[in-house]
N, C-alpha and C positions, 0 to 999 in steps of 0.2 A: 721532731722530739719537743718533748713541754717543755720551755722554756719562755720568760720574758723577752720580749724584741725590741723595746724602743721606751721611752716616756711617753706615759699619757700626760701626765701633768704635775709639777713639781707645789709645793705649795707654802707659799711662802705668811709668814704671819706680816701685818704692817699695819701700824695705827694713823697711819692716814690713808686711803683707801683711793681716796681724787689723783690724790698725788704720784701713786705709783701706776692708777690706768695713763696721766699724763705722762707720765718717761714710759713708758715702754711703748705707749703708742707714738706719741710726737719723734721722739728720738730713737728708739729703735724697728721703729714700722710695725706693731703689732695689733692688731683687728679685738680689741675687746667684742666679746661674744658673749657672754654671760654677768650675770650679776644680780643676786638671787640671796635673801637670806638661805645660810645653810640649812641643809637638814638634819633634824637630830639634836641642832646642837642651840641654845638658846640665844639671844642677842648676839645673831654672829652672822658676818653674809662673806657669802662669798663672789670673789672675780675671774674671772677665764681669762682671757689674752692668748690668742691664739699663733700658735707656733706654724702647725699644719692643721689639718683634718683631722688626728687622731690625738697631737700633740699641744703642752698647753702650760704657758706661767700662770699658776692660782696665787690671789693673795685672800686671806682672812683675817677678817677685822671683826675685833668687839670692844669693848669700853676695858676692858682688864690687858689687853695687849696693849691701847693704846698708853695706858697707867705703868706699866711697864717698862724701866728704866734700862736699854743695853749696856751690856759690860760688855770693852774691853777686853780681849782676850777669853770671852767665858762667853758672853752672846753673839758679837761682832770680832771676826777678826779687821776688817779694819786694810788690810790689803791680802791678794790672794798668797802671801807664804806667812804670815801670821800663823801661830793658836786662836783658836776656839776650843772648847767644851766637848766631848766625845757625843759624839752625833747631832751636835750641831752644825750645817750646813758653814763649809769655806769659805768657797765660793762656788758661782755655778756658770758653766760654761754653751756656749746659745755657740749650733753649726750654721756655717756657708759654706758653698761648697765648689769657690773657686779663691785665689785669689788677689781676683779680680775683685768680690763681689767685698771679699776682706775691707780692701782698700774702699770700696766704695760705703762698707757699712763705717768705716773710721770716718769719712768724709763728713756722712751724715749727724755720727754720732757728734763731732767737731761743731759741722754746722747750727744745732743747738747749741753753744757753747761749752760745751762740756768735755773736758783735760777726756784724753787718750797718750796713753804711750801703748809703742807696737807699731808693725808688726818684730815684733819675735820668731826668732825660728827651734821649735824645739824638735828637731827630725822629723818626731809624727806627726808633729801638727806646724802651723805656723797661729801663733795669736796678740789680740790687744786683749786692753786693759786697760777698766776703767770702773767707775764707783759709779751706783743707785740711792739713792735714797732713801733714806733711814738705816743711810751705809752699806748699802748690801755689795759687794762685792767682785762687779761681772767683768764674765773674759767672753769672747767671740773668737771662735777658732776653724783653721779647716786643715784639713786635711785631703794628701795626695793619693794615699794607697793604703790600703788595711793596716793593723799597725803587726809587725813580725816581731811573735815572743820570740822566738832563737834569737833578734837582736836589742829586746827593749827591757828583757827579766834579767836583772841584774845581778849573779850568784851573791855576792858582797848583802845588798839589801836585802837576797833573798836570808842570809845567812842572821844578819838583823830580826829580821820578821818573826822567825824561830820555826821557818818552816825549810823541811827536807823534800832529799834529791822524791821520794816516794810522794810524799803530798804535792811538790809541786805538782809533777806530772799529772796525779790528781784532778788538782786547779786547773790545771792549762785542760783537761779532756773530762769535760764533766760526765755522770753518769746517766746515760738518758732514759728518758720516764716520758711513757706516754700516754701517764695517765688512764684511768678506771672508770672516766666517762661521767666524771662527781658524783661516784656513789661513797669515795671513802670518808667514815664519820670523825666525827670531833674525837680529836685522840685525851684522854688524859690530861686534868690539868696538872701543869711539871713545875714546881720553881723554879727548874733548872732554865728554863726556855726562855726566852724572850715576851715581855706583856705588853698590852697598851696598858694603861694607867684610866683607871675607874674604879666607883667605890670600887670593894670588893666583893659586897652583895649584890650589887647590879653587875660586874663582873662575870661573878660566876654564874648568873638568871641566863644573861646570855651565851656563856658555854654552853650551858644544860637546853639552852631551845634546840630545837631541830632544823636542819640547812632551810626546809618549807618554811617552817614559822618566824624565822627571821624574817626572809624576805618580803613574807607578811609583812610585818610587823613593822618594821622601819624602812621600807622603800617609800620615797613619794618620788613616782617615775613623770609623773604631767611635771610641764614646765611653767614658770611661772603669768605667764601672758599668753593668751588661746592663739594659736596663727591661725585663719579662715587658708582652708584645701585649695593650691594653685590649680 
């Protein structure tokens, strides 16, 4: 079945790349694995902190981000229960594989002078909560088993969300799709669909290009540092 199956990277804006790298390296034990000029974005750096070989937390820095002031309740929540604007990150939870690892991570974070609340047992997981630089709301969680939808989809909340039983059945068992080997062409522009924000002419130009031309024009596959073969 063709579907997304994990986190590749979560990109977070930062006005202080070094402070975020320091925190995620020292406090959370993540390794810095990439730090380079962001491809196709003038004056912007990308930094990647390793979760595993295929998943990272990424930071994006430029001077406009540095000069943008956070607004509580708009750009930032302040804690894992407060609101932000739609589409903004409310909080991010990182995984560990056992209760023991969760407590050891709490020790690590506290050993760096950072306050941590929890664990709190949510039934589907146990979690600890703390803050990161620039007002990040962070969580580390562990689950002993997969979530059982029969126990964790509340009919009252289903109704509040405007989801009927037929829709619920479809959401719980999405239609299978195996792909067409990449042969499907770009659909026509439809204003009712979600779209990235670019200058309109540039966006329409990109949508009009073939997939092969997009790959050829915009790809930057070479790393910034050449590494000798082992």
